[in-house]
C-alpha positions in Angstrom: 34.8 -68.9 -61.8 34.2 -70.8 -58.7 37.0 -72.6 -56.8 35.2 -75.9 -57.3 35.3 -75.5 -61.1 38.9 -74.4 -61.0 39.7 -77.6 -59.0 37.8 -79.7 -61.5 39.8 -78.1 -64.4 43.2 -78.8 -62.6 42.1 -82.4 -62.0 41.1 -82.8 -65.6 44.4 -81.2 -66.8 46.3 -83.7 -64.6 44.3 -86.6 -66.0 44.9 -85.4 -69.5 48.7 -85.2 -68.8 48.6 -88.7 -67.3 46.8 -90.0 -70.4 49.4 -88.2 -72.7 52.3 -89.8 -70.7 50.7 -93.3 -71.0 50.0 -92.7 -74.7 53.7 -91.7 -75.2 54.9 -94.8 -73.3 52.5 -97.0 -75.3 53.8 -95.5 -78.6 57.4 -96.2 -77.4 56.5 -99.8 -76.5 54.8 -100.2 -79.9 57.8 -98.8 -81.7 60.1 -101.1 -79.7 57.9 -104.1 -80.6 58.0 -103.2 -84.3 61.9 -102.9 -84.1 62.1 -106.3 -82.4 59.7 -107.8 -85.0 61.8 -106.4 -87.8 65.0 -107.9 -86.3 63.3 -111.2 -85.8 62.1 -111.2 -89.5 65.7 -110.4 -90.7 67.1 -113.3 -88.6 64.4 -115.7 -89.8 65.1 -114.7 -93.4 68.9 -115.3 -92.8 68.2 -118.7 -91.2 66.0 -119.6 -94.2 68.8 -118.6 -96.5 71.3 -120.7 -94.5 68.9 -123.6 -94.6 68.7 -123.3 -98.4 72.5 -123.1 -98.7 73.0 -126.1 -96.5 70.4 -128.1 -98.5 72.1 -127.1 -101.8 75.7 -127.8 -100.4 74.8 -131.3 -99.1 73.2 -132.2 -102.4 76.4 -131.6 -104.5 78.3 -134.5 -106.0 81.6 -132.9 -106.8 84.1 -130.2 -105.5 83.4 -127.7 -108.2 79.6 -127.7 -107.5 80.4 -127.4 -103.8 82.7 -124.4 -104.4 79.9 -122.8 -106.5 77.3 -123.5 -103.8 79.7 -121.9 -101.2 80.2 -118.8 -103.4 76.5 -118.4 -104.0 75.8 -119.0 -100.3 78.2 -116.3 -99.2 76.5 -113.7 -101.4 73.0 -114.8 -100.6 73.3 -115.3 -96.8 75.4 -112.2 -96.2 73.3 -110.3 -98.7 76.4 -108.9 -100.5 77.1 -108.5 -104.1 80.1 -110.8 -104.5 80.9 -114.3 -103.2 84.1 -116.2 -104.1 86.1 -119.3 -103.1 89.8 -119.3 -103.5 92.5 -121.9 -102.9 95.7 -120.7 -101.4 98.9 -122.2 -102.9 101.5 -121.5 -100.2 104.3 -122.9 -102.2 103.9 -120.5 -105.1 102.3 -117.8 -102.9 99.2 -117.6 -105.1 95.4 -117.4 -104.7 93.5 -119.5 -107.2 89.9 -118.6 -107.9 87.8 -121.8 -107.7 84.3 -120.3 -108.0 82.6 -116.9 -107.9 79.4 -115.0 -108.1 79.4 -111.5 -109.7 83.2 -111.2 -109.6 83.8 -109.7 -113.0 87.5 -110.6 -113.5 89.4 -112.4 -116.2 92.3 -113.8 -114.1 91.9 -116.8 -111.9 95.4 -116.8 -110.3 96.6 -114.0 -108.1 100.0 -113.5 -106.6 100.1 -113.1 -102.9 102.6 -110.4 -101.7 105.0 -111.6 -99.0 103.4 -109.4 -96.3 99.8 -110.5 -97.2 99.2 -112.5 -94.0 100.5 -109.6 -91.9 97.8 -107.3 -93.4 95.0 -109.5 -92.3 93.2 -108.3 -89.2 90.5 -110.2 -87.3 87.1 -108.4 -87.4 86.6 -106.8 -83.9 83.8 -108.4 -82.0 83.6 -111.4 -84.4 85.3 -114.8 -84.5 89.0 -114.8 -85.2 88.1 -116.7 -88.4 86.4 -113.6 -89.9 89.1 -111.3 -91.2 89.2 -107.9 -92.8 91.7 -107.2 -95.5 93.3 -104.0 -96.7 91.9 -103.5 -100.2 94.6 -101.1 -101.2 97.0 -104.0 -101.8 97.2 -107.2 -103.8 95.6 -109.5 -104.6 92.4 -107.5 -103.8 93.4 -104.4 -105.7 93.6 -106.2 -109.0 90.1 -107.6 -108.4 88.7 -104.1 -108.1 87.1 -104.8 -104.7 86.2 -101.9 -102.3 86.1 -104.1 -99.2 86.9 -107.7 -98.3 85.7 -109.9 -95.5 86.9 -113.4 -95.6 87.2 -116.6 -93.6 90.1 -119.0 -94.2 89.3 -122.7 -94.2 92.0 -125.3 -93.8 91.9 -129.0 -94.8 
């Protein structure tokens, strides 16, 4: 084979390698764009759910309907199985279930152990208002929950 043909083959092989590299970069960029599109779609869906919740919550006429809208909003927006609204009775150290979605329990009043507030830990990287609770203790244990994330609201 002549040296000219060997040179042409090396040039073509280099061009082929350049095309492969550009194709790989293009595929990576395409995958990144699909990932970004997916994340944007998820965020848009969540904002749509929040809008629906806010619309429903503003339309209610009484506290019980508001509590139900909040419980439903929690489950829907967070895309979790259970949503619930409790009132805390600090005098009697009780949690009173005001409204719920998919929380299959009979009781509506739960005793709060004395160390309950010491067990609550803010969720790392989140607002201090978002808390994680140990589910191996009351009142969560008697509800049969495997994990709990909650936000206390005060009036």
